[in-house]
N, C-alpha and C positions, 0 to 999 in steps of 0.2 A: 050748349049750355041747359040740359032741359031736367037732368038729375039730380035728385035733393043731394046727396052723398057723391059727387064727384074724385074720383081716382085721383086727385092732386086737390085733394083736401080746401080750403077754405078758398072763394077767389074772393080778392079785393079790387072791384072797377074803382078809376081814378076817371077823369074830363075836365075838359075846361074848350071852351069853342065847340067846335065839332071834332074836336077829335076826343079818342078814350080809347085805356088798355085795360089789359087783366092780365094781371098778378096773379099766381095762385104759393097757397101756405109751402106747401111741396117745391124744396129746394129756389125758390124766390122767384119762380119763372117769369118770364114774359111768356105768357101762352096769345100777347091777341094787344098788335099794336094799329087802330087806324084813322082817317084823315078825312071827314070831309066824307066820309062811306067808304072810304080804299083801303082796304087792308094792306098794310106794309110788315107785316107778320105770316110766318108758315103759323096751323096753330093745330088743333086738336082735340077731339072727339072724349067726351066726358069720362067715358068708360077708360082710357086711356091716360098713362102715363107718359110724358113728353116725349117722341119717339127720334132716336138721334139724336136725346139732348135736347130738344130745342126749346133754346127758349132759358137755359137752365142758367147760375150760377155758377161758378168755379174760383174755390180757395179748400185749404190753400197754397193750391198749383192746380194751374187747365193743363191742361192736355196728358200725359203720358210721362209715368215715372218708371223704367225702364225693369221689365224685371219687379220690379214696387220695392226696389233695394236700395240703400242711401249711405253714407255711412258721416255719421254722427262722434266727433272727437275718437274716432283709433275704433270706433265701433259697430261694426255693419248692423242696418233697422229695416225693416221687412215687412213692408206694407201689407197690407189684403191685396189679393186678387184681384178687380174687378172688372179687368177687357182677359178673360179666358181664352180668348182665339187667339192672344198676342202672348198672354201671361204679364200682363202691367199692370200696372195701379193708372184708373184712369179717372182726369176729374175732379179731383180735390174728395174733400172729407164727407157731403153734402150735400151729394146728391141724391139720398135717399132720407135725406131732413126734412122737419116741418121749422120751417120762421116764424117770430109771431110780430104782427104788427105792432109799434112802441108809441106812432105820433100817425095822425093818421087826419088829411081835409079832402072838399071833394076833388081836388090835383095833384094829393101827392099821398104816398105814401112811405114811410121809416117800417123794414123787415129786419130781422135781428132772430142770428144763430149761433148757437154755441157748440166749440169742435172742445172735445176730449181730449185727456192723454189718452190714445188708444195703439194698436199694434206700427209698429213703425212712427208713430211720430206720438214723441214724450211731451205735447206742450199743450197751454192752455189759453184758447184768443177766440174772439165774440166777432163771427163776421157780419155788417151793419151795411146796409143797401138804401138808396133814400132813389125811389123813382119820382119824378115829377114831370109836368107837363107844361111848357111853357105858353106866350100869350098868343104864341104867333099856329100854338099845335106840336110845335117839335116834342118830341122825348126825352129825359134825359135823364142818366142814368151814375149815382154815387156809389162807389165799393170803398172800406175800411173794414181793415182789420186790427182787430185790439191785439194785442200779447198781454194777456196776466199770467203769466210762465217765470218764472226766478231769473232767468239766465233767453238769449234771445234766440228768435225763430225764426226759421225760415221760410219764407213767404211768401206768392204769387197771386196773383188776381189773374180772375179771366172769368167773361160773358162765351155764352152760343145763344145767339141768334140766328134764325133763319132769316132772311128780307124776304121782299115778292112788291110788286104791282100790282095791287089791285087783280082785276082778271087778266093781266097780260101776262101768256106767257112765261117761264123764264125763262124759254130755251129761245124767246125768241129778242130779247133784253142780251146790250154789253155790258163788260163788268168793267171799271175799273180799278186798279189796289196804287200808291202811287211809292210801292217799297223796290229799292235801288237791287237786295240783298235780299234773295231768298233761303232757307235752309234746306240743304240737300240729307236724304234721310237713309237709310236702310230699309233692306228686305221688311222690317221688322217696326216701320214708321217711325226709328231716333234719329234724329239730328247729326247728322255723319260731319260738316261742315255747312260755315256761308259761304255761296255761289254769287256773284255778280248776275243781275238777270238779263243781260243784251241778253239775246235769241229769242227762246218760246218761253221763256216765265215769264217774259217782259210786260207788264199788264198796266204800266202807266200811261199810255197813249187808250186804252180799251180795247178789250176782245169780248167775240161772239159769244156766249155761253154756251149754246152751240155745240153740240159735238164734244164739248171739252169735259175729261174731267179732273180736279185737282186735290188734293188733299197736302196742301205746302205752307209755311208761315211764311214772312215778309217782315223783314226792318228796314235801318234807315231808311224809316219815312221822310218821304215831303206833308208839309206842317204850311200853313196860316198863317197869319199875323196871331192868332188866337194861341195858335202851338199847337192846334187841332190836325190831324192827320185825317183825310176819309176816303174811304169805298164807295164806289157808286154803279148802280146798276141804274141803266138808261133804253128807255123805249125808244122804238124809229119814229115812235112824235117828239120825243125831246123831253118826256117825262119823267121824273128820277127819283132814286127814292138813296139814301148814304146813310153809310151807317158813319160815326166819328168821331172821333178818342185822343184823349189829352197829352200831354206829354207823359206823364206813367204810364200810361201802355203805349212801348216801344215795341211790341209786335201786333201782325197781326194774322191768324190763321185764316184762311179761304177753302172750305171746303164744298165742292159741288157734286153732287151727287142723285146716281135718278131711281135711291131706291128709297124714297123721301115716300111716307101714304099716302095715296092719292093727285100725288104730283109728275111728271114727266120729268121734270128736274127741281133742284133746289140748289140751294146757294146761302152755305153759313156761312157770315162773315166775320169770327173771332176777334173779340180784343183781348192783347193778354199783357201782363207786364214782363211777362218771362215766357219763354214757350217752350217746349215738350222736353221733359230732363232733366230741366235745370235745375233737380236736386245733388244732381249729379256734374254736369255741365256748367254751373255757376254760371248761366249768359240770364242776363234782369232781375238773380235771383235776389230780396233784398231780407238779410237778416235783422226781425224786427226787435230793437233793443224793450225789456220789461216798460211798463209804459204807454208805451212807443205805441203807433201805427202806421200803418201802409194802408193810401189812398189814390185812388186816381176815378176820374167821370169819362163814358160814354157816352151816347146818345143816336137816334137816328132821327134824322129829319127829311122830307120830303118835296118836292116841286114839282107840283100835281097840274101846272098847264100847258100846254101842247104848247109849246115851242118851234112859232113862226118858220117858214122861211127854208 
């Protein structure tokens, strides 16, 4: 990080113990998270904007709205098309927006950005995100959307982190996803039906990342006693890195790609309160009443000691 003026704007660093995170002004992006010198998310250069949406926050919808169209009170709404290759509106309205800091300490920062009425979304909302590092070095992110409009606004939250485990090639890791159902999609990656995972899409017991391409959302997530679902990448020596998400995030999108710059393979694990095209399907969609908020939390944790035996 050597440029005086990075393409992603101001860089906000937080740390605690041996953990450190860097969050950018642009898109409230998690540019870097590391613990004890082990890099746990993919990053990018100063001259770059987040490749493949790496680390950005997603509001007021994650993933895609088909053709950028949906219906409000019987009238068609047309969002700006931001994924020209498939003709969709993708990853919400804040991807190219600067967030401003509103609260800051050594180990946490709160960033805020505004959504103003615009093409296809006639609502006014505030998106706020708190990044914090706990005493064990874990990273947590709390997101909220508050509606300032005169009527209920359709909304969903998400994020787009890519996880890694230090210098271990991601193609040497295995991936476990606790979803009992996945969303089958059409040729334009719009969900068409929910399907039980039994068979090749079942990742609950773990599967090798090597040789696998995947771009799918999972739901019906198994959760622990705290209500958290966990997706985990594990190395051959037992070290691991996990994405956790609370009960507000009912979906996780898994994206395995060989097109991340400088990496043979990369894995995005994307917590979402609603899946792709929720503005049309209604799946997971929240209608936030005036003066009310939609909120949820997710985070990243790691087990960095090799497992013996």
